[in-house]
Backbone as a printed PyTorch tensor [residue, N CA C, xyz], in Angstrom:
tensor([[[ -8.9060, -17.9240,  -1.8070],
         [ -9.5430, -19.2530,  -2.0980],
         [-11.1200, -18.9720,  -2.0680]],

        [[-11.6680, -19.1840,  -3.1490],
         [-13.4210, -18.7330,  -3.1340],
         [-14.0610, -19.8840,  -2.3970]],

        [[-13.4940, -20.8770,  -2.1710],
         [-14.1580, -21.9870,  -1.4420],
         [-14.2460, -21.6460,   0.0030]],

        [[-13.3360, -20.9480,   0.4980],
         [-13.3600, -20.2600,   1.8850],
         [-13.9190, -19.2050,   2.0750]],

        [[-13.6270, -18.1320,   1.1740],
         [-14.2610, -16.6450,   1.3520],
         [-13.6380, -16.0210,   0.0050]],

        [[-14.4050, -15.0570,  -0.2320],
         [-13.8530, -14.0270,  -1.3000],
         [-14.4530, -12.6920,  -1.0630]],

        [[-13.7050, -11.6840,  -1.6880],
         [-13.8260, -10.3280,  -1.2890],
         [-15.0800,  -9.8270,  -2.1110]],

        [[-15.7510,  -8.8530,  -1.4900],
         [-17.0330,  -8.2100,  -2.0860],
         [-16.6900,  -6.5610,  -1.9260]],

        [[-16.8750,  -5.8290,  -2.6310],
         [-16.7590,  -4.3800,  -2.6100],
         [-18.1230,  -3.6710,  -2.5200]],

        [[-18.2920,  -2.9330,  -1.4820],
         [-19.4260,  -2.0710,  -1.2340],
         [-19.1530,  -0.4800,  -1.4120]],

        [[-20.0560,   0.2190,  -2.0710],
         [-19.7560,   1.6130,  -2.2930],
         [-21.1410,   2.2250,  -1.6300]],

        [[-20.9330,   3.3130,  -1.0800],
         [-22.0000,   3.9580,  -0.6020],
         [-22.3860,   4.9850,  -1.8360]],

        [[-23.6360,   5.5180,  -1.5840],
         [-24.0850,   6.4510,  -2.6690],
         [-23.4310,   8.0260,  -2.5470]],

        [[-23.0540,   8.0810,  -1.1110],
         [-22.1360,   9.4420,  -0.9840],
         [-21.1860,   9.2150,  -0.0740]],

        [[-20.1470,  10.3160,  -0.1760],
         [-19.0100,  10.1170,   0.6880],
         [-18.9630,  11.0560,   1.9280]],

        [[-18.9680,  10.4450,   3.0150],
         [-18.7990,  11.3740,   4.1300],
         [-17.6130,  10.8530,   4.8320]],

        [[-17.1860,  11.4740,   5.9630],
         [-15.9030,  11.1200,   6.7650],
         [-16.0310,   9.4800,   7.1070]],

        [[-16.9280,   8.8620,   7.3370],
         [-17.0910,   7.5400,   7.8020],
         [-17.7830,   6.6880,   6.7040]],

        [[-18.5510,   7.0650,   5.7820],
         [-19.2770,   6.6060,   4.8530],
         [-18.4720,   6.4170,   3.4340]],

        [[-17.4850,   5.7210,   3.4040],
         [-16.6060,   5.6460,   2.3090],
         [-16.5360,   4.1610,   1.8160]],

        [[-15.9750,   3.9660,   0.7480],
         [-16.0220,   2.7140,  -0.0160],
         [-15.1950,   1.6760,   0.7750]],

        [[-15.5900,   0.5720,   0.8230],
         [-15.0090,  -0.4700,   1.8890],
         [-15.0800,  -1.7670,   1.1450]],

        [[-14.0700,  -2.6380,   1.6900],
         [-13.8620,  -3.9380,   1.2720],
         [-14.1940,  -5.0120,   2.2240]],

        [[-15.0180,  -6.0250,   1.8860],
         [-15.6260,  -6.9870,   2.9580],
         [-15.2580,  -8.4130,   2.2390]],

        [[-15.1170,  -9.3150,   3.3570],
         [-14.9490, -10.7580,   3.0320],
         [-16.4310, -11.2910,   3.1660]],

        [[-16.7080, -12.0780,   2.2370],
         [-18.0240, -12.7410,   2.2670],
         [-17.7050, -14.2130,   2.3970]],

        [[-18.2590, -15.1530,   3.2080],
         [-17.9840, -16.4380,   3.3930],
         [-19.0560, -17.2350,   2.8000]],

        [[-18.9430, -18.3660,   2.1890],
         [-19.9450, -19.1130,   1.5820],
         [-21.2150, -19.4700,   2.7370]],

        [[-20.9790, -19.4100,   3.8860],
         [-22.2790, -19.6320,   4.8200],
         [-22.9420, -18.4470,   5.0500]],

        [[-22.5040, -17.2580,   4.3490],
         [-23.4610, -16.0110,   4.4040],
         [-22.7810, -15.0610,   5.2710]],

        [[-21.7390, -15.3010,   6.2460],
         [-21.0670, -14.2630,   6.8830],
         [-20.4320, -13.3430,   6.1950]],

        [[-20.5160, -12.1600,   6.6360],
         [-19.7840, -10.7630,   5.8790],
         [-19.2840, -10.1590,   6.8980]],

        [[-17.9000,  -9.8510,   6.5730],
         [-17.1450,  -8.9790,   7.7510],
         [-16.2270,  -8.0250,   6.8870]],

        [[-15.8620,  -6.9830,   7.5210],
         [-14.9050,  -5.8570,   7.0290],
         [-13.4810,  -6.3640,   7.0890]],

        [[-12.5640,  -6.2890,   6.3050],
         [-11.1830,  -6.3970,   6.6900],
         [-10.6510,  -5.6670,   7.7140]],

        [[-10.0080,  -6.2120,   8.7400],
         [ -9.5220,  -5.5130,   9.7700],
         [ -8.3000,  -4.5880,   9.3350]],

        [[ -8.0070,  -3.4810,  10.1720],
         [ -6.8350,  -2.7750,   9.7700],
         [ -5.5220,  -3.4850,   9.5910]],

        [[ -5.2880,  -4.6190,  10.4650],
         [ -4.1260,  -5.4010,  10.1860],
         [ -4.0400,  -6.0610,   8.7950]],

        [[ -5.2620,  -6.5660,   8.4240],
         [ -5.3200,  -7.2960,   7.1870],
         [ -5.1280,  -6.3250,   5.9760]],

        [[ -5.5000,  -5.0990,   6.1300],
         [ -5.3370,  -4.1970,   4.8570],
         [ -3.9990,  -3.7180,   4.9450]],

        [[ -3.2850,  -3.6210,   6.1050],
         [ -1.9460,  -3.3860,   6.1990],
         [ -1.0160,  -4.3870,   5.5540]],

        [[ -1.1700,  -5.5820,   5.8860],
         [ -0.5500,  -6.9450,   5.2790],
         [ -0.6970,  -6.8300,   3.5270]],

        [[ -1.8850,  -6.6200,   3.2960],
         [ -2.1340,  -6.5210,   1.7260],
         [ -1.3620,  -5.4020,   0.9660]],

        [[ -1.3470,  -4.3590,   1.8740],
         [ -0.3480,  -3.1250,   1.0600],
         [  1.0500,  -3.4770,   1.3420]],

        [[  1.3880,  -4.4860,   2.0100],
         [  2.7790,  -4.4810,   2.3640],
         [  3.3880,  -3.9080,   3.4250]],

        [[  2.6930,  -3.5690,   4.4490],
         [  3.2750,  -2.9900,   5.7250],
         [  3.1520,  -4.1510,   6.7610]],

        [[  4.1520,  -3.9150,   7.7950],
         [  3.7970,  -4.9810,   8.9480],
         [  2.5710,  -4.7520,   9.5090]],

        [[  2.1060,  -5.7300,  10.3890],
         [  1.0880,  -5.6760,  11.2390],
         [  1.1620,  -4.6820,  12.2650]],

        [[  0.0490,  -3.8550,  12.3630],
         [  0.1050,  -2.6830,  13.3080],
         [  0.9760,  -1.5480,  13.0140]],

        [[  1.2850,  -1.4850,  11.6920],
         [  2.1250,  -0.2650,  11.2180],
         [  1.2380,   1.0240,  11.4440]],

        [[  0.1380,   1.1270,  11.3340],
         [ -0.6500,   2.3390,  11.7210],
         [ -1.3120,   2.5290,  12.9530]],

        [[ -0.9240,   1.5550,  13.8800],
         [ -1.4870,   1.6470,  15.2070],
         [ -0.4950,   2.7700,  16.0640]],

        [[ -1.1690,   3.7190,  16.5170],
         [ -0.2810,   4.8030,  17.0310],
         [  0.0450,   4.2010,  18.5140]],

        [[  1.2600,   4.7470,  19.0580],
         [  1.7270,   4.2260,  20.3550],
         [  0.8920,   4.9120,  21.4910]],

        [[  0.4000,   5.9740,  21.2480],
         [ -0.5080,   6.7590,  22.1910],
         [ -1.4220,   7.1240,  21.6430]],

        [[ -2.6500,   6.9230,  22.1980],
         [ -3.9130,   7.4780,  21.5540],
         [ -4.9390,   7.6430,  22.6300]],

        [[ -5.8570,   8.4070,  22.4280],
         [ -6.9240,   8.8660,  23.3690],
         [ -7.9410,   7.5400,  23.4260]],

        [[ -8.0780,   7.1370,  24.5990],
         [ -8.9810,   5.8450,  24.8100],
         [-10.4520,   6.3310,  24.4710]],

        [[-10.7640,   7.6440,  24.6940],
         [-12.0540,   7.9720,  24.5160],
         [-12.4590,   8.0270,  23.0410]],

        [[-11.4890,   8.0540,  22.0410],
         [-11.6540,   8.4020,  20.6900],
         [-11.2380,   7.1200,  20.1390]],

        [[-11.1590,   5.9460,  20.5960],
         [-10.8510,   4.6420,  20.1540],
         [-11.7800,   4.2000,  18.8570]],

        [[-13.0490,   4.6620,  19.1080],
         [-13.9640,   4.1620,  17.9600],
         [-13.6080,   4.7910,  16.6540]],

        [[-12.7580,   5.9630,  16.5890],
         [-12.3630,   6.4270,  15.4440],
         [-11.0790,   5.8840,  14.8100]],

        [[-10.4390,   5.1720,  15.7840],
         [ -8.9240,   4.7700,  15.4030],
         [ -8.9590,   3.6860,  14.1630]],

        [[ -9.8330,   2.8650,  14.1240],
         [-10.0160,   1.9940,  12.8840],
         [-10.1550,   2.9530,  11.5580]],

        [[-11.0540,   3.7560,  11.6730],
         [-11.0200,   4.5810,  10.5400],
         [ -9.9850,   5.3690,  10.0850]],

        [[ -9.3220,   5.8860,  10.9990],
         [ -8.0030,   6.7680,  10.8590],
         [ -6.9050,   5.6110,  10.1690]],

        [[ -6.8670,   4.3800,  10.8180],
         [ -5.8540,   3.4610,  10.2670],
         [ -6.2340,   3.0500,   8.7640]],

        [[ -7.4900,   2.7690,   8.4850],
         [ -7.8900,   2.5920,   7.1410],
         [ -7.4260,   3.6940,   6.1380]],

        [[ -7.7990,   4.8500,   6.6430],
         [ -7.3300,   6.0220,   5.7630],
         [ -5.9610,   6.2590,   5.6110]],

        [[ -4.9440,   6.0280,   6.4480],
         [ -3.5500,   6.0690,   6.4420],
         [ -3.0350,   5.0180,   5.6120]],

        [[ -3.5250,   3.7020,   5.5750],
         [ -3.0000,   2.6810,   4.6520],
         [ -3.5800,   3.1010,   3.2330]],

        [[ -4.9330,   3.5280,   3.1120],
         [ -5.2950,   3.8440,   1.8230],
         [ -4.5190,   4.9460,   1.0130]],

        [[ -4.0420,   5.9630,   1.8910],
         [ -3.4320,   7.1960,   1.3960],
         [ -1.7500,   6.9460,   1.2400]],

        [[ -1.3680,   5.7600,   1.5760],
         [ -0.0530,   5.3660,   1.6740],
         [  0.4890,   4.8450,   0.1470]],

        [[  1.6790,   4.9110,   0.1700],
         [  2.4900,   4.2550,  -1.1000],
         [  2.7860,   2.8910,  -0.6400]],

        [[  2.3620,   1.8120,  -1.4050],
         [  2.5830,   0.5490,  -1.0280],
         [  4.1740,   0.1730,  -1.1650]],

        [[  4.8270,  -0.1650,   0.0330],
         [  6.2240,  -0.3840,   0.0360],
         [  6.8220,  -1.1770,  -1.0590]],

        [[  6.2100,  -2.3940,  -1.3650],
         [  6.8010,  -3.2560,  -2.4670],
         [  6.9120,  -2.4670,  -3.7820]],

        [[  5.8770,  -1.6300,  -4.1050],
         [  5.8070,  -0.8420,  -5.2260],
         [  6.7930,   0.2320,  -5.2550]],

        [[  6.9050,   0.9940,  -4.0780],
         [  8.1300,   1.9510,  -4.0890],
         [  9.3500,   1.3320,  -4.2960]],

        [[  9.6170,   0.2160,  -3.7100],
         [ 10.8970,  -0.5570,  -3.8370],
         [ 11.3610,  -0.8570,  -5.0910]],

        [[ 10.2650,  -1.4070,  -5.9430],
         [ 10.2970,  -1.8660,  -7.4240],
         [ 10.5460,  -0.6860,  -8.0700]],

        [[  9.9310,   0.3950,  -8.0550],
         [ 10.2850,   1.6250,  -8.7200],
         [ 11.6060,   2.2470,  -8.4000]],

        [[ 11.8950,   2.0710,  -7.0620],
         [ 13.4350,   2.6840,  -6.8500],
         [ 14.4180,   1.9060,  -7.5440]],

        [[ 14.3630,   0.5780,  -7.2810],
         [ 15.3780,  -0.2480,  -8.0410],
         [ 15.4390,  -0.1780,  -9.4730]],

        [[ 14.2450,   0.0530, -10.2410],
         [ 14.4360,  -0.0520, -11.5940],
         [ 14.9940,   1.5460, -11.9990]],

        [[ 14.5080,   2.5690, -11.1860],
         [ 15.1900,   3.8590, -11.5510],
         [ 16.8140,   3.9300, -11.2820]],

        [[ 17.0020,   3.2520, -10.2400],
         [ 18.6120,   3.1560,  -9.8740],
         [ 19.3320,   2.4260, -11.0780]],

        [[ 18.7380,   1.2280, -11.5940],
         [ 19.2940,   0.5510, -12.5730],
         [ 19.5590,   1.4130, -14.0720]],

        [[ 18.5920,   2.0750, -14.3320],
         [ 18.5470,   2.9990, -15.3710],
         [ 19.5420,   4.0020, -15.3290]],

        [[ 19.6070,   4.6330, -14.1130],
         [ 20.6350,   5.6870, -13.7750],
         [ 22.0730,   5.1340, -13.8590]],

        [[ 22.2020,   4.0790, -13.2510],
         [ 23.5010,   3.2550, -13.5260],
         [ 23.8810,   3.1360, -15.0110]],

        [[ 22.9740,   2.6050, -15.7450],
         [ 23.0440,   2.3630, -17.0310],
         [ 23.5000,   3.5280, -17.8180]],

        [[ 22.8220,   4.7080, -17.4850],
         [ 23.0860,   6.0740, -18.3170],
         [ 24.5410,   6.4700, -17.5680]],

        [[ 24.9450,   6.3400, -16.4950],
         [ 26.1940,   6.7450, -16.1050],
         [ 27.3630,   5.8310, -16.7940]],

        [[ 27.1310,   4.5260, -16.7830],
         [ 28.1700,   3.6700, -17.5400],
         [ 28.2630,   4.0520, -19.0850]],

        [[ 27.2820,   4.4520, -19.7500],
         [ 27.0670,   4.8840, -21.0140],
         [ 27.8980,   6.2620, -21.2650]],

        [[ 27.7130,   7.0730, -20.2850],
         [ 28.5050,   8.3670, -20.1620],
         [ 29.9000,   8.1130, -20.1100]],

        [[ 30.4220,   7.2540, -19.1200],
         [ 31.6850,   6.9090, -18.9720],
         [ 32.3720,   6.2510, -20.0360]],

        [[ 31.4360,   5.5370, -20.9430],
         [ 32.2150,   4.7390, -21.9740],
         [ 32.2710,   5.7100, -23.1460]],

        [[ 31.2890,   6.7910, -23.3610],
         [ 31.5600,   7.8080, -24.2970],
         [ 32.6850,   8.6420, -23.9550]],

        [[ 32.9210,   8.8330, -22.6690],
         [ 34.0040,   9.9050, -22.3530],
         [ 35.3370,   9.1660, -22.5430]],

        [[ 35.2810,   7.9130, -22.3210],
         [ 36.6020,   7.0310, -22.6870],
         [ 36.8100,   6.9210, -24.0840]],

        [[ 35.8680,   6.7510, -24.8920],
         [ 36.0520,   6.7530, -26.2850],
         [ 36.5760,   8.0580, -26.9210]],

        [[ 35.9300,   9.0980, -26.2510],
         [ 36.4390,  10.6730, -26.7370],
         [ 37.9970,  10.7660, -26.3870]],

        [[ 38.3410,  10.4320, -25.0720],
         [ 39.6970,  10.3700, -24.5940],
         [ 40.7320,   9.6770, -25.5160]],

        [[ 40.2080,   8.2650, -25.8080],
         [ 41.0470,   7.5680, -26.5240],
         [ 41.4410,   8.0690, -28.0670]],

        [[ 40.3620,   8.7130, -28.3790],
         [ 40.2690,   9.3870, -29.9650],
         [ 41.2710,  10.2790, -29.8790]],

        [[ 41.5170,  11.1540, -29.0180],
         [ 42.5900,  12.3740, -28.9960],
         [ 43.9040,  11.7660, -29.0550]]])
């Protein structure tokens, strides 16, 4: 809802480990913030905290969000993978049925 907020996209002039393209939320009152790791997980179809490790070094916690963004960005979106899998299965089933039909026709012709 643009009346509440909308997304803006920022891209740096160079790509380094932490200086990569990012998505932000811009509110009409001028506030801008980056999407949280949980928000990007939900948008991609993952459950909340999917990329949060069970054990991590507290001294390196500042890098954790960056690693989580990268994990989600490099992942296959679960709903898309499910859709592709279901459609592949239906095509394969149709091909199997066609082969059985042809085999049955060939047997009946003998």
